[in-house]
Phi, psi and omega in degrees: 000325179296323180293325177295320178297316178297321179296317179294319178299317180295318178299317178297319179297316180294319180293328179283337187288138175274329182230097184295325179297313180299318179298317180298318179294320178297317179296318179296319178296317178298319180296321177297319179296317179295320179296321178296321178294326181292335179297335181275348183268142180292157184301321183292332180277344183288339183293336183268355186253141177292162177294152182304321182292324179290321175298318180294317178298315178298321179295318179292323178296315179295324179294323183280343182281000000 
């Protein structure tokens, strides 16, 4: 059910976007930053954290709202 929620959020973000390419690049850059931050976190703590791309999508959705 969580994946469906993420899919709907992403769809809304794409539909609101004027420039889809720019949005995609921004999400990719955010995901890279989150992935770099995850390298500093121990393996046992990573199980509780969402994947970098999902964090980035949620961040962009919240930013656009």
